[in-house]
C-alpha positions in Angstrom: 119.3 99.3 77.7 123.0 99.4 78.3 125.3 96.4 77.4 126.4 94.7 80.6 130.1 94.0 81.2 129.6 90.8 83.2 128.8 87.5 81.6 127.8 84.0 82.7 130.8 82.1 83.9 132.8 85.2 85.0 134.4 85.2 88.5 133.1 88.2 90.4 133.8 89.7 93.8 130.9 91.2 95.8 131.7 94.8 96.7 128.6 95.8 98.6 126.0 94.3 100.9 126.0 91.5 103.5 128.2 89.2 101.4 130.9 91.9 100.8 134.4 90.5 100.0 133.3 87.0 98.8 134.2 85.8 95.3 132.2 83.3 93.2 131.1 82.4 89.7 128.2 84.0 87.9 125.4 81.4 87.2 123.0 83.7 85.4 122.7 87.3 84.2 119.3 88.9 84.3 119.7 91.6 81.6 116.3 93.3 81.9 116.5 93.6 85.7 120.2 94.6 85.7 121.0 91.8 88.2 123.2 88.6 88.4 122.8 85.3 90.2 126.1 84.3 91.8 126.9 80.7 93.0 126.6 80.4 96.7 126.1 84.1 97.4 123.0 85.9 98.7 121.3 82.7 99.8 117.6 82.9 100.8 115.2 80.3 102.2 112.2 79.4 100.1 109.3 77.5 101.6 107.7 75.0 99.2 104.5 73.0 99.3 104.7 69.3 98.4 104.4 68.8 94.6 105.0 66.0 92.1 108.5 67.4 91.5 109.2 67.7 95.2 106.9 65.3 97.2 108.5 66.1 100.5 108.1 69.9 100.3 110.0 71.9 103.0 112.5 74.7 103.0 114.9 75.1 100.1 118.0 77.3 100.1 118.6 79.2 96.9 120.5 82.1 95.4 118.7 85.4 95.1 119.7 88.0 92.4 122.2 90.8 93.3 122.3 94.1 91.5 125.1 94.1 88.9 126.6 97.3 90.4 127.4 95.4 93.6 129.7 93.0 91.9 133.1 93.5 90.3 134.9 91.2 87.8 138.0 89.4 89.1 141.0 89.1 86.8 143.6 86.9 88.3 143.6 87.8 92.0 142.3 91.4 91.9 139.0 92.9 91.2 139.0 95.2 88.2 136.8 97.5 86.2 135.8 96.4 82.7 136.1 98.4 79.5 135.3 97.7 75.8 137.6 98.3 72.8 137.6 97.3 69.2 140.3 94.7 68.3 140.4 93.4 64.7 136.9 94.8 64.0 135.4 93.1 67.0 134.3 94.8 70.3 136.0 93.0 73.2 136.1 93.3 76.9 139.3 94.2 78.7 140.5 94.5 82.3 141.3 98.2 83.0 143.9 97.3 85.6 146.0 94.9 83.5 144.7 96.0 80.0 144.3 92.3 79.3 141.6 91.1 76.8 139.0 89.0 78.7 137.1 87.2 75.9 
C-alpha cells in the first residue's frame, strides 16, 4: 500500500468529476480505499429511518468519498503536486511548484 500525499486538514482542489474546480478542506482520509472525504464536496442524499438518535428520520445530505487521484493539494492559491524528501533525517512533504515544506 503506497503512502498517501494528502492528509486530514489539507486544502485540496477537485480536478475531475462533477465538482471540478472547487476547493475545500479534507475531513477524512480513507487509506485502504484510496479515497478522501472533502467538506461540502460530492454531497449525496441519504434516506434514514426514524431511530433513537434521529427520531424524525428523513433525508440527510452528507459527503461521499472521492478518489484521491481526483484531488490536488492547494499551496497558497495554486494547486500543486506533492513530493517527499528527507530533511534533517525526517521524510517531509513539499510542494513541487514552490519547493516549500508542507508539514
